[in-house]
The first five atom37 places (N, CA, C, CB, O) and aatype in JSON, in Angstrom:
{
  "aatype": [12, 9, 15, 10, 18, 18, 13, 10, 15, 3, 9, 2, 2, 11, 18, 9, 2, 7, 9, 11, 0, 3, 9, 1, 10, 18, 10, 5, 16, 15, 6, 19, 15, 15, 15, 13, 9, 2, 16, 10, 0, 2, 9, 1, 9, 10, 9, 9, 11, 11, 16, 19, 2, 2, 5, 11, 9, 11, 9, 10, 15, 11, 8, 11],
  "atom_mask": [
    [1, 1, 1, 1, 1],
    [1, 1, 1, 1, 1],
    [1, 1, 1, 1, 1],
    [1, 1, 1, 1, 1],
    [1, 1, 1, 1, 1],
    [1, 1, 1, 1, 1],
    [1, 1, 1, 1, 1],
    [1, 1, 1, 1, 1],
    [1, 1, 1, 1, 1],
    [1, 1, 1, 1, 1],
    [1, 1, 1, 1, 1],
    [1, 1, 1, 1, 1],
    [1, 1, 1, 1, 1],
    [1, 1, 1, 1, 1],
    [1, 1, 1, 1, 1],
    [1, 1, 1, 1, 1],
    [1, 1, 1, 1, 1],
    [1, 1, 1, 0, 1],
    [1, 1, 1, 1, 1],
    [1, 1, 1, 1, 1],
    [1, 1, 1, 1, 1],
    [1, 1, 1, 1, 1],
    [1, 1, 1, 1, 1],
    [1, 1, 1, 1, 1],
    [1, 1, 1, 1, 1],
    [1, 1, 1, 1, 1],
    [1, 1, 1, 1, 1],
    [1, 1, 1, 1, 1],
    [1, 1, 1, 1, 1],
    [1, 1, 1, 1, 1],
    [1, 1, 1, 1, 1],
    [1, 1, 1, 1, 1],
    [1, 1, 1, 1, 1],
    [1, 1, 1, 1, 1],
    [1, 1, 1, 1, 1],
    [1, 1, 1, 1, 1],
    [1, 1, 1, 1, 1],
    [1, 1, 1, 1, 1],
    [1, 1, 1, 1, 1],
    [1, 1, 1, 1, 1],
    [1, 1, 1, 1, 1],
    [1, 1, 1, 1, 1],
    [1, 1, 1, 1, 1],
    [1, 1, 1, 1, 1],
    [1, 1, 1, 1, 1],
    [1, 1, 1, 1, 1],
    [1, 1, 1, 1, 1],
    [1, 1, 1, 1, 1],
    [1, 1, 1, 1, 1],
    [1, 1, 1, 1, 1],
    [1, 1, 1, 1, 1],
    [1, 1, 1, 1, 1],
    [1, 1, 1, 1, 1],
    [1, 1, 1, 1, 1],
    [1, 1, 1, 1, 1],
    [1, 1, 1, 1, 1],
    [1, 1, 1, 1, 1],
    [1, 1, 1, 1, 1],
    [1, 1, 1, 1, 1],
    [1, 1, 1, 1, 1],
    [1, 1, 1, 1, 1],
    [1, 1, 1, 1, 1],
    [1, 1, 1, 1, 1],
    [1, 1, 1, 1, 1]
  ],
  "atom_positions": [
    [[-51.39, 249.92, -25.85], [-52.04, 249.83, -27.1], [-51.22, 249.63, -28.43], [-52.77, 250.99, -27.21], [-51.67, 249.01, -29.4]],
    [[-50.02, 250.19, -28.39], [-49.2, 249.59, -29.53], [-48.63, 248.51, -29.36], [-48.27, 250.29, -29.96], [-48.32, 247.96, -30.42]],
    [[-48.31, 247.86, -28.21], [-48.05, 246.35, -28.16], [-48.97, 245.3, -28.59], [-47.81, 246.02, -26.95], [-48.65, 244.22, -29.08]],
    [[-50.36, 245.82, -28.3], [-51.41, 245.23, -28.82], [-51.63, 245.15, -30.21], [-52.35, 245.71, -28.34], [-52.1, 244.16, -30.78]],
    [[-51.26, 246.25, -30.77], [-51.44, 246.35, -32.37], [-50.4, 245.45, -33.0], [-51.22, 247.92, -32.97], [-50.67, 244.64, -33.89]],
    [[-49.21, 245.62, -32.49], [-48.08, 244.66, -33.18], [-48.39, 243.2, -32.71], [-46.42, 245.09, -32.68], [-48.24, 242.29, -33.54]],
    [[-48.8, 242.92, -31.53], [-49.33, 241.46, -31.36], [-50.34, 240.96, -32.5], [-50.1, 241.36, -29.93], [-50.0, 240.04, -33.23]],
    [[-51.48, 241.53, -32.62], [-52.47, 241.32, -33.39], [-51.94, 241.2, -35.05], [-53.47, 242.48, -33.06], [-52.34, 240.37, -35.87]],
    [[-51.0, 242.18, -35.26], [-50.6, 242.15, -36.68], [-49.6, 241.12, -36.98], [-50.05, 243.45, -37.1], [-49.45, 240.71, -38.13]],
    [[-48.86, 240.62, -35.89], [-48.02, 239.38, -35.86], [-48.92, 238.11, -36.08], [-47.23, 239.27, -34.46], [-48.61, 237.39, -37.02]],
    [[-49.91, 237.77, -35.38], [-50.68, 236.64, -35.4], [-51.33, 236.97, -37.02], [-51.85, 236.53, -33.96], [-51.3, 236.02, -37.79]],
    [[-51.72, 237.88, -37.39], [-52.45, 238.02, -38.87], [-51.33, 237.62, -40.01], [-53.04, 239.78, -39.18], [-51.66, 237.01, -41.02]],
    [[-49.91, 238.02, -39.75], [-49.03, 237.89, -40.57], [-48.63, 236.45, -40.66], [-48.07, 238.73, -40.27], [-48.36, 235.99, -41.77]],
    [[-48.56, 235.59, -39.45], [-48.31, 234.28, -39.33], [-49.32, 233.45, -40.41], [-48.51, 233.91, -37.79], [-48.88, 232.61, -41.19]],
    [[-50.91, 233.87, -40.3], [-51.71, 233.07, -40.84], [-51.57, 233.46, -42.28], [-53.03, 233.11, -40.25], [-51.6, 232.52, -43.08]],
    [[-51.45, 234.56, -42.72], [-51.36, 235.13, -44.06], [-50.13, 234.32, -44.67], [-51.15, 236.82, -44.03], [-50.37, 233.74, -45.73]],
    [[-48.8, 234.2, -44.14], [-47.77, 233.57, -44.8], [-48.18, 232.03, -44.91], [-46.42, 233.83, -44.04], [-47.95, 231.51, -46.01]],
    [[-48.71, 231.29, -43.98], [-49.3, 230.05, -44.2], [-50.13, 229.9, -45.52], [0.0, 0.0, 0.0], [-50.03, 228.95, -46.31]],
    [[-50.8, 230.76, -45.62], [-51.92, 230.76, -46.77], [-50.95, 230.91, -48.01], [-53.2, 232.14, -46.65], [-51.11, 230.08, -48.9]],
    [[-50.09, 231.74, -48.16], [-48.99, 232.12, -49.3], [-48.41, 230.87, -49.48], [-47.81, 233.28, -48.92], [-48.35, 230.4, -50.62]],
    [[-47.88, 230.13, -48.31], [-47.21, 228.86, -48.69], [-47.84, 227.99, -49.14], [-46.63, 228.29, -47.86], [-47.31, 227.2, -49.92]],
    [[-49.2, 227.89, -48.79], [-50.14, 226.68, -49.33], [-50.21, 227.05, -50.66], [-51.69, 226.5, -48.67], [-49.77, 226.16, -51.4]],
    [[-50.65, 228.17, -51.31], [-50.55, 228.5, -52.56], [-49.62, 228.33, -53.63], [-50.67, 229.39, -52.52], [-49.91, 228.1, -54.8]],
    [[-48.14, 228.52, -52.98], [-47.17, 228.28, -53.68], [-46.83, 226.94, -54.15], [-46.33, 228.73, -53.11], [-46.37, 226.6, -55.24]],
    [[-47.15, 226.22, -53.07], [-47.06, 224.58, -52.96], [-47.93, 224.06, -53.94], [-47.51, 223.95, -51.52], [-47.61, 223.15, -54.7]],
    [[-49.26, 224.73, -53.91], [-49.99, 224.05, -55.1], [-49.7, 224.44, -56.35], [-51.33, 224.21, -55.05], [-49.96, 223.63, -57.24]],
    [[-49.14, 225.61, -56.68], [-48.9, 226.2, -57.85], [-47.66, 225.53, -58.42], [-48.77, 227.66, -57.67], [-47.52, 225.49, -59.64]],
    [[-46.67, 224.95, -57.49], [-45.66, 224.17, -57.93], [-46.01, 222.58, -58.2], [-44.61, 224.33, -56.93], [-45.35, 221.89, -58.98]],
    [[-46.9, 222.21, -57.61], [-47.36, 220.67, -57.79], [-48.36, 220.72, -59.12], [-48.28, 220.01, -56.25], [-48.6, 219.67, -59.73]],
    [[-48.84, 221.75, -59.48], [-49.81, 222.01, -60.73], [-48.82, 222.26, -61.94], [-50.91, 223.43, -60.51], [-49.31, 222.48, -63.05]],
    [[-47.56, 222.24, -61.77], [-46.84, 222.49, -62.96], [-46.92, 223.84, -63.63], [-47.22, 221.57, -63.84], [-46.74, 223.95, -64.85]],
    [[-47.18, 224.87, -62.82], [-47.21, 226.24, -63.41], [-45.68, 226.73, -63.59], [-48.08, 227.28, -62.42], [-44.9, 226.27, -62.75]],
    [[-45.31, 227.34, -64.27], [-43.8, 228.03, -64.71], [-43.28, 228.65, -63.49], [-43.88, 229.29, -65.95], [-43.88, 229.51, -62.85]],
    [[-42.11, 228.16, -63.2], [-41.43, 229.02, -62.18], [-41.08, 230.24, -62.23], [-40.48, 228.62, -61.89], [-40.9, 230.91, -61.21]],
    [[-40.96, 230.63, -63.26], [-40.85, 232.42, -63.59], [-42.25, 233.09, -63.36], [-40.41, 232.82, -65.41], [-42.29, 234.28, -63.03]],
    [[-43.39, 232.35, -63.53], [-44.43, 232.86, -63.1], [-44.56, 233.03, -61.47], [-45.39, 232.1, -63.67], [-44.95, 234.03, -60.87]],
    [[-44.14, 231.86, -60.96], [-44.44, 231.78, -59.48], [-43.39, 232.9, -58.74], [-44.18, 230.09, -58.89], [-43.69, 233.65, -57.81]],
    [[-42.16, 232.78, -59.37], [-41.07, 233.81, -58.81], [-41.64, 235.27, -59.01], [-39.55, 233.67, -59.66], [-41.54, 236.08, -58.08]],
    [[-42.22, 235.61, -60.21], [-42.84, 236.79, -60.3], [-43.74, 237.41, -59.11], [-43.55, 236.66, -61.4], [-43.65, 238.52, -58.59]],
    [[-44.68, 236.31, -58.84], [-45.73, 236.53, -57.8], [-45.07, 236.63, -56.44], [-46.79, 235.37, -57.8], [-45.6, 237.39, -55.63]],
    [[-43.94, 235.95, -56.06], [-43.28, 236.09, -55.03], [-42.54, 237.63, -54.93], [-42.38, 234.92, -55.04], [-42.58, 238.4, -53.96]],
    [[-41.89, 237.83, -56.17], [-41.47, 239.27, -56.03], [-42.33, 240.4, -55.7], [-40.95, 239.63, -57.13], [-41.91, 241.41, -55.14]],
    [[-43.4, 240.24, -56.0], [-44.51, 241.36, -55.55], [-45.21, 241.03, -54.55], [-45.51, 241.7, -56.51], [-46.28, 241.59, -54.3]],
    [[-44.61, 239.88, -53.66], [-45.02, 239.77, -52.23], [-46.41, 239.15, -52.24], [-45.02, 241.2, -51.47], [-47.14, 239.27, -51.26]],
    [[-46.78, 238.51, -53.3], [-48.36, 237.86, -53.17], [-48.02, 236.43, -52.57], [-49.32, 237.69, -54.85], [-48.78, 235.96, -51.72]],
    [[-46.75, 235.63, -53.07], [-46.46, 234.45, -52.52], [-45.17, 234.46, -51.58], [-46.33, 233.53, -53.61], [-44.54, 235.52, -51.47]],
    [[-44.78, 233.42, -50.95], [-43.45, 233.55, -50.31], [-42.53, 232.97, -51.02], [-43.35, 233.04, -49.06], [-42.88, 232.35, -52.03]],
    [[-41.15, 233.05, -50.65], [-39.97, 232.46, -51.56], [-39.84, 231.09, -51.54], [-38.64, 232.96, -51.19], [-40.47, 230.34, -50.8]],
    [[-39.11, 230.81, -52.24], [-39.13, 229.19, -52.75], [-38.42, 228.45, -51.65], [-38.26, 228.87, -54.31], [-38.73, 227.3, -51.35]],
    [[-37.33, 229.23, -50.98], [-36.81, 228.19, -49.71], [-37.9, 228.03, -48.82], [-35.49, 228.77, -48.76], [-38.21, 226.88, -48.51]],
    [[-38.47, 228.87, -48.4], [-39.49, 228.39, -47.25], [-40.42, 227.2, -47.68], [-40.49, 229.64, -46.8], [-40.79, 226.35, -46.87]],
    [[-40.74, 227.19, -48.84], [-41.61, 226.27, -49.38], [-41.01, 224.91, -49.38], [-42.01, 226.66, -50.69], [-41.65, 223.89, -49.15]],
    [[-39.68, 224.97, -49.68], [-38.92, 223.71, -49.77], [-38.75, 223.12, -48.59], [-37.67, 223.84, -50.33], [-38.95, 221.92, -48.42]],
    [[-38.29, 224.08, -47.48], [-38.43, 223.65, -45.94], [-39.66, 222.91, -45.66], [-38.43, 224.89, -44.96], [-39.71, 221.85, -45.04]],
    [[-40.73, 223.58, -46.19], [-41.94, 222.78, -45.65], [-42.1, 221.46, -46.32], [-43.27, 223.55, -45.85], [-42.6, 220.54, -45.67]],
    [[-41.67, 221.23, -47.71], [-41.83, 220.12, -48.19], [-40.97, 219.07, -47.29], [-41.51, 220.22, -49.59], [-41.55, 218.06, -46.91]],
    [[-39.54, 219.3, -46.93], [-38.73, 218.53, -46.24], [-39.48, 217.96, -45.01], [-37.54, 219.27, -45.9], [-39.47, 216.79, -44.65]],
    [[-40.22, 219.11, -44.35], [-40.78, 218.67, -42.87], [-41.93, 217.72, -43.27], [-41.41, 220.07, -41.82], [-42.12, 216.79, -42.48]],
    [[-42.73, 217.8, -44.37], [-43.92, 217.0, -44.94], [-43.29, 215.63, -44.99], [-44.52, 217.54, -46.47], [-43.77, 214.7, -44.34]],
    [[-42.19, 215.46, -45.79], [-41.76, 214.29, -46.11], [-41.17, 213.62, -44.99], [-40.96, 214.36, -47.14], [-41.29, 212.4, -44.9]],
    [[-40.45, 214.35, -44.01], [-39.84, 213.51, -42.79], [-41.08, 212.97, -41.99], [-38.83, 214.49, -41.73], [-40.94, 211.91, -41.37]],
    [[-42.2, 213.6, -41.97], [-43.47, 213.18, -41.33], [-43.84, 211.67, -41.77], [-44.66, 214.23, -41.76], [-43.96, 210.73, -40.99]],
    [[-44.02, 211.61, -43.38], [-44.66, 210.67, -44.04], [-43.74, 209.91, -44.88], [-45.69, 211.22, -44.76], [-43.82, 209.93, -46.11]],
    [[-42.71, 209.14, -44.14], [-41.79, 208.36, -44.89], [-42.51, 207.17, -45.34], [-40.55, 208.0, -44.11], [-41.94, 206.31, -46.02]]
  ]
}
């Protein structure tokens, strides 16, 4: 039962992090101030900048 709980929470965490990354990427392209974005990341509403930059690199490598 405990392992099932951790499995389900891990799946949920994966999708939540994807949404957080999409929101941060959108805010960055909308020219929102970086201090505001970093504040949201510090209170764990968004993910950190490094993760989003890694995503950008992956997107750019697919669409040269």
